TORKETI-280382 format. One line per 3 residues: number of its first residue (from 1); their letters; for each residue x, z, y of C-alpha. Coordinates in Angstrom, 3 decimals. Layout:
N
NUM> a> X/Z/Y | ...
% end
This chain:
591
1> mar> 106.387/-17.438/94.871 | 110.035/-16.656/94.239 | 110.912/-14.871/91.018
4> lrr> 113.946/-12.976/89.920 | 115.270/-13.005/86.401 | 113.729/-10.186/84.455
7> gpy> 116.337/-7.514/83.931 | 117.220/-6.111/80.530 | 115.473/-3.025/79.182
10> erg> 117.261/0.171/80.050 | 116.974/3.304/78.011 | 116.070/6.202/80.235
13> arl> 117.060/9.837/80.098 | 115.784/12.370/77.578 | 112.208/11.432/78.465
16> gll> 112.707/8.310/76.374 | 111.281/5.733/78.784 | 112.178/2.032/78.783
19> aal> 111.921/-0.260/81.819 | 111.751/-3.989/82.654 | 111.396/-5.665/86.051
22> sig> 109.838/-8.893/87.333 | 108.842/-10.395/90.682 | 105.572/-12.129/91.461
25> gal> 103.083/-9.941/89.620 | 103.657/-11.118/86.039 | 105.222/-8.973/83.360
28> asa> 105.175/-10.737/80.018 | 106.003/-7.664/78.007 | 103.148/-5.596/79.412
31> ssc> 100.265/-5.157/77.002 | 101.868/-7.442/74.445 | 100.950/-4.894/71.817
34> ssv> 97.623/-3.081/71.725 | 99.286/0.199/70.779 | 102.069/0.135/73.379
37> tev> 102.459/3.205/75.581 | 103.463/2.127/79.063 | 102.728/2.143/82.752
40> vvv> 103.040/-0.981/84.886 | 104.234/-0.077/88.369 | 103.194/-2.676/90.945
43> vdg> 104.869/-2.492/94.363 | 102.907/-4.531/96.890 | 101.963/-4.409/100.539
46> dvt> 101.903/-6.120/103.908 | 105.144/-4.720/105.273 | 107.135/-7.487/107.008
49> dvd> 110.671/-8.318/108.068 | 112.420/-6.243/105.416 | 115.751/-6.947/103.746
52> tia> 115.385/-5.117/100.450 | 112.871/-3.176/98.386 | 114.166/-0.225/96.376
55> lrv> 112.236/1.131/93.407 | 113.199/4.292/91.560 | 111.449/5.868/88.545
58> egv> 112.428/9.345/87.374 | 111.484/11.307/84.266 | 111.811/15.027/83.644
61> sgv> 115.517/14.765/82.862 | 116.804/11.898/84.946 | 116.475/8.390/86.349
64> vad> 114.635/5.876/84.174 | 115.018/2.872/86.471 | 116.739/2.359/89.821
67> rrv> 116.324/-1.193/91.162 | 116.958/-2.897/94.496 | 115.545/-6.371/95.166
70> dfr> 116.943/-8.579/97.942 | 114.118/-10.173/99.948 | 116.348/-12.170/102.281
73> dga> 116.600/-15.048/99.776 | 112.860/-15.783/99.700 | 111.654/-13.214/97.156
76> alp> 108.164/-11.849/97.819 | 105.883/-9.064/96.719 | 104.431/-7.953/94.398
79> ltl> 107.280/-6.445/92.439 | 106.252/-5.358/88.940 | 108.075/-2.864/86.754
82> gvq> 107.041/-2.123/83.175 | 107.918/1.381/81.995 | 107.442/1.922/78.277
85> agt> 107.621/5.081/76.214 | 110.570/5.755/73.992 | 110.494/9.173/72.332
88> der> 107.984/10.875/74.634 | 104.551/9.224/74.820 | 103.177/11.790/77.281
91> gpf> 106.134/11.750/79.653 | 105.500/12.582/83.317 | 107.263/10.453/85.908
94> vvr> 107.747/10.036/89.655 | 107.856/6.654/91.419 | 109.528/6.153/94.811
97> aea> 109.326/2.766/96.554 | 111.196/2.051/99.777 | 111.346/-0.898/102.173
100> wrg> 114.748/-1.231/103.881 | 115.650/-3.016/107.097 | 119.407/-3.049/107.341
103> ddv> 120.596/0.499/106.687 | 117.252/2.130/107.504 | 114.260/2.988/105.327
106> vvs> 111.242/1.778/107.314 | 108.459/2.440/104.772 | 108.471/4.886/101.858
109> rva> 105.834/5.772/99.276 | 105.875/8.369/96.455 | 103.485/8.732/93.482
112> rsr> 103.357/10.905/90.357 | 101.654/10.372/87.004 | 102.275/10.435/83.258
115> lvp> 102.030/8.101/80.286 | 98.897/7.908/78.130 | 99.696/7.566/74.402
118> ges> 98.802/4.157/72.985 | 97.633/2.707/76.297 | 98.908/0.495/79.124
121> rvl> 98.057/1.875/82.564 | 98.764/0.512/86.048 | 99.970/2.193/89.219
124> vvs> 99.992/0.223/92.475 | 102.280/1.538/95.219 | 101.372/0.060/98.603
127> lcr> 104.080/-0.432/101.230 | 102.095/-0.982/104.414 | 103.233/-2.011/107.870
130> acd> 101.084/0.791/109.308 | 103.752/3.119/107.880 | 106.662/1.252/109.492
133> gte> 108.801/3.925/111.110 | 106.674/6.864/109.911 | 108.653/9.829/108.627
136> caa> 106.807/12.272/106.388 | 107.809/15.803/105.457 | 108.814/16.893/101.972
139> att> 106.021/16.772/99.355 | 104.107/14.261/101.479 | 104.001/10.468/101.579
142> cap> 102.744/7.782/103.943 | 99.218/6.509/103.245 | 98.139/2.899/104.048
145> dga> 96.633/4.023/107.352 | 100.021/5.331/108.512 | 99.169/9.023/108.156
148> cea> 101.190/11.425/106.016 | 99.348/12.934/103.056 | 100.265/15.303/100.238
151> vas> 101.668/13.683/97.099 | 99.005/14.089/94.405 | 100.228/16.257/91.526
154> eld> 99.213/13.641/88.977 | 97.292/10.402/89.498 | 94.750/9.332/86.888
157> lpr> 95.554/5.664/86.278 | 93.254/2.851/85.104 | 94.160/0.435/82.325
160> wtg> 96.474/-2.532/82.887 | 94.540/-5.811/82.660 | 97.525/-8.179/82.582
163> sap> 97.664/-9.149/86.253 | 98.830/-7.251/89.306 | 96.007/-5.810/91.470
166> rha> 95.956/-6.169/95.255 | 97.631/-3.750/97.581 | 95.450/-1.405/99.648
169> cga> 96.910/-2.166/103.085 | 94.281/-2.962/105.685 | 91.595/-3.769/103.099
172> saa> 88.007/-2.661/103.170 | 86.271/-1.442/100.030 | 84.562/-4.817/99.708
175> dag> 87.805/-6.771/100.215 | 89.974/-4.822/97.827 | 88.636/-6.535/94.717
178> dgg> 88.219/-5.150/91.191 | 91.448/-6.230/89.620 | 91.906/-3.037/87.676
181> gge> 93.625/-1.379/90.612 | 95.300/1.956/90.150 | 94.862/5.188/92.057
184> dag> 96.897/3.666/94.841 | 95.349/0.196/94.509 | 91.911/-0.165/96.023
187> lea> 91.139/3.562/95.973 | 92.882/3.930/99.311 | 90.768/1.058/100.603
190> svl> 87.589/3.106/100.278 | 88.802/6.292/101.927 | 86.530/7.840/104.563
193> pgg> 87.666/10.136/107.370 | 88.945/13.400/105.922 | 90.212/11.722/102.752
196> yhe> 86.798/11.400/101.066 | 85.889/8.354/98.992 | 82.986/5.923/99.085
199> ltd> 80.409/6.722/96.415 | 79.613/3.050/95.886 | 83.151/2.029/94.851
202> arl> 82.847/1.514/91.084 | 86.629/1.776/90.668 | 86.416/5.462/91.507
205> wst> 84.192/6.209/88.524 | 85.293/6.820/84.933 | 83.562/7.733/81.694
208> vdl> 84.366/9.256/78.317 | 81.897/9.527/75.433 | 82.983/12.653/73.559
211> skt> 80.860/11.823/70.518 | 82.791/8.580/70.064 | 86.309/9.583/71.076
214> vdp> 86.600/13.260/70.092 | 83.896/14.510/67.709 | 80.485/13.002/66.764
217> slk> 78.850/16.426/67.178 | 79.718/16.701/70.884 | 76.342/15.738/72.341
220> gyv> 73.710/17.570/74.334 | 74.992/19.744/77.188 | 73.465/21.606/80.116
223> gaa> 75.752/22.666/82.935 | 79.491/23.018/83.384 | 82.053/25.338/84.961
226> fdg> 85.670/25.061/86.118 | 88.256/27.852/85.791 | 91.038/26.385/87.932
229> ryl> 92.450/24.201/85.164 | 89.848/23.627/82.465 | 86.334/22.212/82.715
232> yls> 83.830/23.672/80.233 | 80.575/21.996/79.144 | 77.796/24.386/78.154
235> pwa> 76.292/23.519/74.718 | 72.554/23.046/74.577 | 70.937/20.935/71.827
238> ygg> 70.817/17.503/70.290 | 68.217/15.945/68.002 | 65.946/18.955/68.420
241> aah> 68.557/21.424/67.140 | 70.415/23.893/69.334 | 74.192/23.976/68.937
244> gnv> 77.209/25.973/70.114 | 79.955/23.347/70.485 | 81.666/24.130/73.796
247> arf> 83.661/21.136/75.057 | 86.730/21.735/77.233 | 88.740/19.272/79.356
250> dtt> 92.263/19.922/80.580 | 92.118/18.552/84.133 | 95.916/18.187/84.279
253> lpf> 95.683/15.396/81.679 | 94.128/11.898/81.803 | 90.338/12.033/81.701
256> ene> 89.825/9.297/79.098 | 92.506/10.518/76.703 | 91.179/12.050/73.475
259> asw> 93.971/14.648/73.468 | 92.774/15.968/76.848 | 89.592/17.299/75.264
262> tsf> 89.088/20.128/72.775 | 85.998/21.872/71.420 | 85.060/25.170/69.827
265> dvs> 81.834/26.072/68.047 | 80.999/29.587/69.234 | 78.310/29.849/66.562
268> svd> 81.185/30.066/64.080 | 81.859/33.514/65.569 | 78.211/34.546/66.039
271> pra> 75.581/32.305/64.344 | 73.100/33.146/67.122 | 75.347/31.637/69.802
274> kgf> 73.544/28.344/70.383 | 71.268/26.712/72.947 | 72.769/27.603/76.340
277> aga> 71.671/26.317/79.752 | 74.496/26.720/82.176 | 77.945/28.240/82.484
280> avf> 79.891/30.174/85.105 | 83.494/31.294/85.502 | 84.267/34.491/87.392
283> dkk> 87.639/34.713/89.171 | 89.161/32.116/86.802 | 89.146/34.778/84.068
286> lly> 85.732/35.052/82.440 | 83.494/32.200/81.273 | 79.822/33.102/80.800
289> lvp> 77.423/30.915/78.809 | 73.796/31.319/79.908 | 71.270/31.847/77.072
292> fqn> 68.213/29.602/77.048 | 66.643/28.738/73.693 | 67.620/29.128/70.031
295> pvg> 66.001/27.576/68.104 | 64.665/24.998/70.554 | 61.359/26.278/71.905
298> tps> 62.198/29.959/71.362 | 63.771/31.838/74.300 | 67.212/33.285/73.615
301> glv> 68.877/36.225/75.310 | 72.314/36.021/73.688 | 75.046/35.827/76.344
304> arf> 78.459/34.536/75.263 | 81.632/35.298/77.209 | 85.130/33.845/76.857
307> dtn> 88.343/35.433/78.132 | 90.205/32.452/79.603 | 93.541/34.266/79.261
310> qaf> 93.264/33.941/75.489 | 93.379/30.961/73.152 | 90.227/28.842/73.348
313> gaa> 89.735/28.776/69.569 | 90.456/32.471/68.976 | 87.423/34.389/67.754
316> saw> 88.772/37.527/69.444 | 88.520/35.800/72.836 | 84.728/35.616/72.575
319> sfi> 82.216/38.434/72.986 | 78.433/38.489/72.830 | 75.445/40.584/73.839
322> alt> 71.761/40.127/73.041 | 69.939/41.054/76.246 | 66.608/41.054/74.467
325> ana> 67.833/43.966/72.330 | 69.406/45.913/75.200 | 67.383/48.911/76.354
328> ttp> 68.761/48.707/79.906 | 67.623/45.125/80.366 | 63.979/44.529/79.391
331> dtg> 64.783/40.856/79.073 | 62.887/38.225/77.102 | 65.556/35.538/77.461
334> ghg> 65.155/31.920/78.429 | 67.550/31.841/81.367 | 68.642/28.813/83.383
337> gav> 71.808/28.588/85.420 | 73.985/31.373/86.793 | 74.895/32.667/90.230
340> lsk> 78.071/34.604/91.013 | 78.283/37.180/93.771 | 81.373/39.196/94.616
343> shv> 81.073/41.502/91.627 | 78.192/40.313/89.430 | 76.964/37.348/87.456
346> wlp> 73.202/36.814/87.876 | 71.048/35.063/85.274 | 67.603/34.017/86.524
349> srt> 64.890/33.374/83.949 | 63.469/29.853/84.048 | 60.618/30.740/81.691
352> tar> 57.595/33.004/82.199 | 59.926/35.969/81.690 | 59.880/38.019/84.872
355> sia> 63.398/39.392/84.999 | 66.682/38.402/86.572 | 69.492/39.871/84.509
358> lhd> 72.823/40.736/86.086 | 76.164/41.944/84.792 | 78.857/43.896/86.630
361> vrq> 81.976/41.889/85.798 | 84.144/44.887/86.690 | 83.090/46.415/83.392
364> pal> 85.751/45.547/80.783 | 83.228/45.372/77.940 | 80.364/42.884/77.845
367> dag> 77.956/45.426/76.399 | 78.177/47.658/79.504 | 77.126/47.154/83.109
370> wea> 73.872/45.226/82.658 | 70.724/45.597/84.790 | 67.519/43.628/85.281
373> ydt> 65.057/43.128/88.122 | 61.374/42.347/87.557 | 60.633/39.780/90.249
376> qtk> 56.931/39.370/89.519 | 55.783/42.964/89.763 | 58.182/44.069/92.516
379> lda> 57.943/41.187/94.962 | 54.946/40.579/97.213 | 54.581/36.836/96.785
382> gag> 51.060/36.494/98.091 | 48.695/34.770/95.677 | 51.551/33.361/93.577
385> kat> 53.724/34.749/90.828 | 57.416/35.228/91.537 | 58.580/34.203/88.095
388> gyy> 60.379/31.223/86.595 | 63.604/30.412/88.475 | 66.262/27.822/87.677
391> gga> 69.670/28.334/89.234 | 70.483/29.575/92.684 | 73.282/30.146/95.169
394> fag> 75.276/32.895/96.838 | 75.673/32.418/100.584 | 77.289/34.959/102.862
397> dkl> 76.098/38.263/101.447 | 72.794/37.072/100.004 | 71.557/35.569/96.741
400> yfa> 68.956/32.810/96.606 | 67.040/31.639/93.529 | 65.326/28.275/93.091
403> pfd> 61.576/28.331/92.296 | 60.972/26.335/89.121 | 57.895/26.927/86.919
406> dga> 55.777/30.082/86.583 | 54.113/29.125/83.313 | 51.122/27.498/84.965
409> gph> 53.252/24.782/86.513 | 55.915/24.213/89.146 | 55.785/26.726/92.006
412> gia> 57.406/27.125/95.408 | 57.994/30.864/95.817 | 61.589/31.084/97.011
415> irh> 63.202/34.505/96.687 | 66.262/36.092/98.272 | 68.235/39.272/97.641
418> gig> 70.571/40.933/100.120 | 73.421/42.745/98.403 | 73.192/46.530/98.720
421> gle> 71.306/47.990/95.769 | 69.287/46.142/93.155 | 65.956/47.613/94.258
424> lnw> 66.564/46.845/97.943 | 66.572/43.866/100.271 | 64.369/41.437/98.346
427> saf> 62.286/38.790/100.143 | 59.866/36.083/99.025 | 58.499/33.035/100.831
430> dlt> 56.084/30.460/99.470 | 57.377/27.009/100.424 | 54.033/25.405/99.604
433> tls> 52.652/26.990/102.788 | 54.813/24.416/104.584 | 54.202/21.507/102.198
436> law> 52.294/21.376/98.930 | 54.998/19.064/97.594 | 57.740/21.701/98.028
439> rgf> 57.747/23.198/94.579 | 59.595/22.797/91.288 | 63.325/22.936/92.068
442> agi> 66.292/23.012/89.679 | 69.267/24.513/91.455 | 70.507/25.247/94.978
445> vfd> 73.686/23.963/96.642 | 75.405/25.837/99.483 | 77.521/23.807/101.907
448> gkr> 79.929/26.694/102.410 | 78.982/27.163/106.039 | 75.312/27.279/106.937
451> yly> 72.787/25.354/104.876 | 71.278/25.660/101.408 | 69.883/22.583/99.654
454> yvp> 67.114/23.047/97.068 | 67.398/20.424/94.318 | 64.048/18.666/93.604
457> yen> 62.859/18.270/90.011 | 59.065/18.303/89.364 | 56.222/19.336/91.648
460> arg> 53.606/18.928/88.905 | 54.065/18.938/85.149 | 55.649/15.612/84.258
463> vrh> 55.696/14.433/87.884 | 59.220/14.122/89.247 | 59.770/14.383/92.995
466> gnv> 62.500/13.850/95.564 | 61.739/16.473/98.218 | 65.117/17.958/99.124
469> vrf> 64.459/21.167/101.039 | 67.093/22.660/103.333 | 67.256/26.272/104.508
472> dtl> 69.204/27.383/107.563 | 70.865/30.689/106.634 | 71.156/31.590/110.315
475> ggf> 67.358/31.746/110.581 | 64.724/34.069/109.201 | 63.779/33.606/105.544
478> adp> 60.040/33.547/106.303 | 60.414/31.589/109.525 | 59.041/28.034/109.056
481> asw> 61.588/26.795/111.593 | 64.382/27.709/109.152 | 63.101/25.233/106.575
484> rgv> 63.279/21.458/106.669 | 62.599/18.828/104.018 | 63.196/15.154/103.382
487> dvs> 61.677/13.088/100.572 | 64.575/10.904/99.458 | 62.258/8.918/97.185
490> afd> 60.883/7.417/100.422 | 64.341/5.821/100.884 | 64.524/4.667/97.258
493> arl> 61.742/5.223/94.709 | 64.315/5.999/91.998 | 65.534/9.136/93.788
496> kgf> 63.612/11.906/92.086 | 63.931/14.354/89.206 | 67.349/15.991/89.711
499> igg> 68.817/19.006/87.897 | 71.749/20.676/89.588 | 73.942/19.755/92.502
502> vfd> 77.573/19.828/93.619 | 79.324/20.230/96.975 | 82.797/18.730/97.531
505> grf> 83.561/20.107/100.984 | 81.613/17.462/102.887 | 79.044/15.799/100.617
508> vyf> 76.208/17.247/98.539 | 75.636/15.470/95.209 | 72.263/15.593/93.470
511> vpf> 72.588/15.213/89.690 | 70.031/12.747/88.235 | 68.052/13.882/85.217
514> ddt> 65.335/11.259/85.537 | 66.503/7.977/83.993 | 63.349/5.871/84.027
517> agv> 64.789/3.390/86.549 | 68.513/4.032/86.363 | 70.711/7.128/86.503
520> vvt> 71.073/7.296/90.255 | 73.534/9.790/91.683 | 72.427/10.657/95.219
523> ryd> 74.806/11.952/97.883 | 74.122/13.449/101.305 | 76.706/13.447/104.079
526> tlg> 76.486/16.860/105.762 | 77.969/15.355/108.924 | 74.935/13.112/109.278
529> dfa> 71.297/13.528/110.263 | 69.487/15.208/107.363 | 66.381/13.031/107.773
532> aas> 68.169/9.707/108.342 | 68.409/7.249/105.456 | 71.917/6.326/106.627
535> swt> 73.118/9.825/105.682 | 72.215/9.248/102.035 | 74.154/7.084/99.572
538> tfd> 73.443/6.238/95.930 | 75.239/4.971/92.848 | 73.602/4.027/89.542
541> art> 75.823/5.511/86.827 | 74.037/3.428/84.204 | 76.102/0.444/85.398
544> lpg> 79.301/2.150/84.201 | 81.002/1.391/80.860 | 79.337/3.332/78.075
547> gaq> 75.884/3.253/79.653 | 75.435/6.675/81.257 | 72.132/8.369/80.514
550> rfn> 70.425/11.376/82.034 | 72.601/14.233/83.266 | 71.949/17.955/83.446
553> gga> 74.243/19.758/85.847 | 77.657/19.020/87.307 | 80.877/20.563/88.570
556> fdg> 83.696/19.988/91.068 | 87.381/20.719/90.401 | 88.650/20.225/93.950
559> kyv> 89.109/16.462/93.629 | 86.686/15.092/91.035 | 82.942/15.536/90.573
562> yfv> 81.753/15.700/86.959 | 78.295/14.843/85.591 | 77.176/16.468/82.331
565> pya> 75.414/14.362/79.637 | 72.136/15.942/78.546 | 71.910/14.084/75.225
568> dgp> 73.625/10.787/74.418 | 75.995/9.001/76.733 | 79.337/9.775/78.323
571> vvr> 80.677/12.474/80.568 | 81.055/10.797/83.961 | 83.625/11.566/86.636
574> fda> 83.834/10.483/90.275 | 87.053/10.598/92.292 | 85.653/12.286/95.400
577> rdt> 88.681/12.645/97.625 | 92.342/11.759/98.091 | 93.886/15.162/97.561
580> pvp> 92.472/18.331/95.987 | 90.938/21.061/98.106 | 91.282/24.748/97.169
583> lnt> 88.267/26.262/95.484 | 86.923/29.788/95.594 | 85.930/30.350/91.977
586> ang> 85.280/34.059/92.505 | 81.723/33.370/93.631 | 79.405/30.415/93.596
589> sfl> 76.515/28.840/91.766 | 76.583/27.004/88.482 | 74.135/24.749/86.683
% end
């Protein structure tokens, strides 16, 4: 393979970047020091019959590198450019690669990212013949399949391993290899129609163990919520002791970078603020933490709320209310998960407490606007007891709550509330009249259009199950024809015992709590047949670096799906799709 003499380092603009170029995939300076801050840009592809390749890297205040390589003398891809930090170790940058034929640009590709302090990362830019002659509009770029796509605001890049990864042109997920490819390398090879990614591609997964990289106390979480920029993990307990350490991730920064994560112990403001089981963000402005137990084993009714317009660590940004001491809410605590409607946050009780507490978020003060509904005494649930619910969903103009455990064991009495007065429009239906196995669920996922998916946990004490139950919101709540179930453990015996679920616009993810035979994330393709095994895909997160353990709840930020560590083990993230999709954070369900 022909090589060109490596050019001298050039000092960039005020961003303080340095650059060096080589041909043939080797860059001797890359990763020569373990503490170097750099990105290795690899330009590769299957484009043919070109005269020159132009590569331009820009920082916030100017051009860092502007190179043109003549390919008429036998030079060949890949072209590798090392960009090192000078004065700014977090500098953002834009890469533009162009293939020229004579005086015409025949293929162009644009990517954005930023440096990660103390680390060498790699970005592969693929120039593919499928893009030959394709012209894309501003703010878009040509993907390997020849279609124009939006330029991602900031790619999350993997570490540089010392050799250039393969390009993504024309490769299948199996062919692309595992050479440490970047967001552009390999990830494009596993794209499904609509820009979604294959669950089984290990390169799309990443982990960060907060207890090892940020703070040893950051362990034991239940549920998460996203406010449009930040992801919050709801603090539960570790080692038998409830805690209040809220962890927060800035999704505009690299996932694995320590500086991207911060934490705040809300019990430093109110000592009772510990042991939560779920979180929810209303309209990107108000974060609610759902009270469960404090100390462990004793139900708690202390709700914590954070004003996201204020500083995360400011005590004044946090407010609290003890529902168990509030005369308007005869609440005994022990809630699990939250559901947001258009104007209220709803907190179902997952214990033998009979109430669902709700707060009118239009009230400026947390200590006003609370109500409670006694599900057991007010709902006709036949021979059962309508008590003990874990999570739920808001679909259309109705609220649904997942039947969990009524104190005697897992139950199947699903309940629904139609908005229009707290005492009105309640319904109950016992799922066990359709199947005795349909009981004990932990969360509901709405697909945004028609169907609700009840997340299976246990259908007897200590007996995990995999019966995913689907409800058609266009049908009657008590109509058996509206309900359908599939036991995913019949496809794979490991698929049982989930807590929480996530929807990414096409796929439903079931979050694995059971870890007896792996930590198997299970995904359903809503475009497929609900009962067909081919519609379901799995990935064992235990195979990832850091050894993922059981999860409890998850979240979606428009591009990535996050899995919350229940005790030890890392936070896990999956790159679900090419470009972000807009989210409606004004209503939804959280667990």
